[in-house]
N, C-alpha and C positions, 0 to 999 in steps of 0.2 A: 760103416765102412771103416777097415782098419787104416791106421796111420802108416806113413812109410818113412824109412830112414833115407839118408843121403844116397846110398848105392841103389836102393830100390827105385828111388825117383829117377836116377840116371838110367837104369835099365828099362824102366817102363817107357821113358821118353825115346829110347832107341828102337824099341819094338813097335812104335806106332806110326811108321812111315806111311801106312795106308790111309791116314786121315787127311782129308781135303785141305789144300792150302791155295786153291785157285783163286784168281781175282774175282771181285764182286761184279756179278751181271746185274743188269739194270733192274730185273724183277726180284733180285735177292735182298734180303736185309743183312746188315752188317753183323757178323758173329762176334759177340762181346762178352767176355767174362770180366766180372768184377769181383775184388776179394772182400772188402769190407761192406757192411750195410751203407755206410755213407757213400762210397764209392758206387754202389749199385744204385742208390737213389738218384745220384747225379747223372748216371748213364741213362736212367728211365726219364728224367726231365730233359736232358740235352739230346739223347738220341731218339726219344719217342718211338712212334711205330717203326722207324727205320732201323732200330737196333734189335736184333734177337739176344737177349740178355740171359746170361746165367750167372747167378749170385752165389758165391761159395759160402759165405758166413751168414749166420742168421742172428737174430736178437739175442742179447745176453752172451755172446761169444767174445772171448778176449783174443784179439788178434795178435797180441804180443806172444801168446802161448799156442796158437792155433797151428796145426801141422796138416799140410794137404794130404788128402786121401787119394786112393786110385782114380775114383770118378772125378775129382778136382783135376787131376793130372790130364784125364782123358778129355775133359772139357776144355782145359787150356790148350791142349795140343791141337784141338779141332777149331780152335777160335782164330779170327784175324786180328782181334786186338784183345789184349789183357790189361785191365785198368785196375791200378793199385794205389795205395797211399803213398808208400815210399818213406825214407828216413828211418828205415829198419823197424818200421812198426810191424810189418809181416815178416819177421826175422827168419821164420822157417821156410820161406819161400825163395830165398836167393839161389839156391841151386837149380831151382825149377826155372827162374828168370833167365838164367845163364843159358840153360839148355834150349828154352823157346827162342831165344835169339839165333840159335844155330839153325832152327827150322823155319826162319823168316816169319815167326809170329811177333807181331808188333806190341811191345810191351810200353806202358805209359804211366808214369808216377804223376798223380794229382798235385803232389808237392812242388813239382818242377817249376812252375811260374812264381810260386812263393819263395823258393830259393833264390830264383834269379832276381827278384825284387828285394832280396836281402832282408826278408821279414821272418826268418826262422830264429827261434830262440834256442839257447842252449842251456842244458843242466849245468850245475856247478862244476862238473866233471869234464865239461866241454863236449857232452853227448848231445847231438841235436834233439830237440824236443819235437816228437812227431806228431803232437795234437794240434796242429795249425788250424783244422777245420772249426774248432771251437770259437773263433773269431770270424763272424760272417764276412768280414772285408776280405779275408784270406780266402773264403769260399767263393767270393766273386771272382778272384783270380783263377781258381781252380775250374770254375764253370767256363769262363773264357778260354782258358788253355784247353780244356777238353773238347769244346767246340771246334777249335782250330785243328786239333789232332783227328777228329772224327771227318772234319771237312777234307783233310788230306787223304784219309783212308777211303773215303766215299765222295769223291769230287762232285759226282752229279748231283748230291743233295747237300752241297756245302751251305748254300743259303738257309736251308731248313735247320741246320745245326746252329748257325749263327743267330737266326732269329729266336730260337728257343732260348739260346743263352742271354740274350739281350733282354728278353721278357723275364727271365728268372732273376737276373742281376737286379732289375728294378725291384723286384719282390724282396731280395736280399737286402737292398739299401733300406727299404721300408722296415725290414725285420731289425737291423742294426740300430735305426734311429729310435725305434720303440723301446728296444731292450736297453740302450744306453740311457735313454730318459728315465726308464723304470728303475734301473739299478742305481742311479746316482740322484734319485729324487732328494730334495732338500729335507725330508723327513727321515731320511737314513743318515745318522752321523757317520762323518768319515772314519771315526775311530772304531765303528761297529761293522765296517764293511771287511769282514774277514771270512773267507771261505775255506772250511777244513773238509778234505774228501779222501777217500780211500787210497788213491795214489795220485802221483803228481802230473794230472792230466789237464788241469784247469788253468795254467799260467796264461795262455792265450786269451781265454775266456776273461780272467781277471784283469789283464791289461786293456782288453777291449772295453770293459764296463766299470773300470775303477775300483777294483776290489783286490785286497791282498789274498793270496791263495797259499795254503800249506797241504801238501800231500803227506800221508802217512809212509807210504812207500814212494820210490822214486818214479822216474818217467816210464820205467818199464816194470811189469808186474812179475817178471822172471825172478827177480830177488825179492825175498820176503822181508817184511819189516822186522826189525830186531827189537829187543826188550828196550833199548836205549831210544830207539826211534820211537816207540809208543810212549815212553816217559816224558820225551822231550815235547811231543804234541800236546800230552796231557797237561804239561807245565804251561804251555801257551794257552790252551783253553781255559785253564783255571786263573791265570794271571790277568787274562784280558776279558774274562767273563763271557766268553762265547756261548751262546745259549744253545746252538744246535750244530751238529756235524753231520756229514752225508756219507751214506753208502752209495756205490755206483753199481749200476746193473749188471756190469760185466766182471766184477770183482768180489770175492767172498767178503762177507761183512764182519768176519772174525776180528780183524785188526781194528775196525771202527769201534766195535763193541769193547775191545780191550782198552782203547783210549778213553771212551766213555767211563768205564769202571776206574781207571786209574785217575781221571779227573774228578770223580765223585769222591775218591778216596782222599782228595786234597780240599775237599768242600765245595767244589764247583757244582752248580746246578746246570747240567747239560744233558741233552736229549738227541735223539735221532731226528733227521729231518722228517718231514711229513711224508715224503716219498722218495724213493731212489732218484739220483741223477743219471742221466745219459752221458757216457764219455766216449769210450772205445767202441760202443755199439749202440745203434738206435733202438726203438721199440719194436714190438712186433708189427707187421704190416696192418694188422686189423685193430691196432691199439692206438691211442693217442700218443704221439712220439714216434710213430713209424716212418715219417719223413724228416728231412733235415730241418725244414722250418718249424715242424711241430717239436722236434727235439729241442731246439733252442727255446722256444716258448715254454715248453714243459720244464726246462731247467730254471729259466727267469722265475716262472710262477712258483715252482717249488721252493726256490731259494727265499723269495719274498715272503711266502705265506709261513715257512718255518720260522722266520724271525718276527712274524706278526706285522708286516708292512703290507700296505695296499698295493693291488695289482691294477695297473691303468688299463682301460679298455684297449682290445686289439684293434689294429686298423683293419678296416673292412676289405682293403685291397689284398690282405693276405689270405683271405677265403677261409679263415679258421674260426670255429666256435669252440670255446672251451667245454669239455664235458662237465656233466653235472657235479662229478666229484671234485672237480677243480674249482668250483665256485667258492667265493670267499668263504674262509673258515672261521 
């Protein structure tokens, strides 16, 4: 499906007045559209069978660069609720969101409760970092906020949404405790807790789990890394003896490979991580990493294995079994 520019978005929204915007009847499911893979997963968990979900982006898709298609516009115009990340992660959607507001379609940013709690980090230039979900404690706030919004949109099933959120938050608490213990184990020297990735998406993750983080690109992938960016990161890798750096599933690997080449030219012994990390997009639905909890587990296990550290057993309450290829290497 072809992508649309700003004017075509406005025109398409204006010529779709026939799409239903009526209130929710008791037997109907709430029509929800979610932009990113993380947003869609949270709607599935909290909305359950009460939400008729349309997910716009798939695995491996970069939301910084994604432009809505005609089918995306039609789905959002027919929805009662559109759930998105916010903080300009979906920068190509701003015109659409403005127009949807004029058509009485409710739009909700999952970042809203995190912003209200004062937990949003900023890039050095003062730009808000949109990757808040990589700290499970922030995702707990997002889950609670989404449940309250869905409860308002579908009051007859308010208790259902809130109960789902409460159960999920307990899982997220367990996830955070396991990941924090794994990433700060005494076998990992503090000086070696350095994570180098494709772009600057992991600051929340690093702060949550006690690791320093350096991205080759900035918080958005719209601006390409410069030669000086690549050389600066290569210098860090060489000077601190960082053994592995990581490609992200939604970002081309060329800049990471350029850093590795530049670091090796300085005499460093550095390699790619044993597998990609998930940042702006989760894994495919049929693969490990296709849910939020699996995504965080995937990242923690991948980082630890890439540096040769042990992976502690997963809590049974998470209901997750590591695939065979994730077993100790």
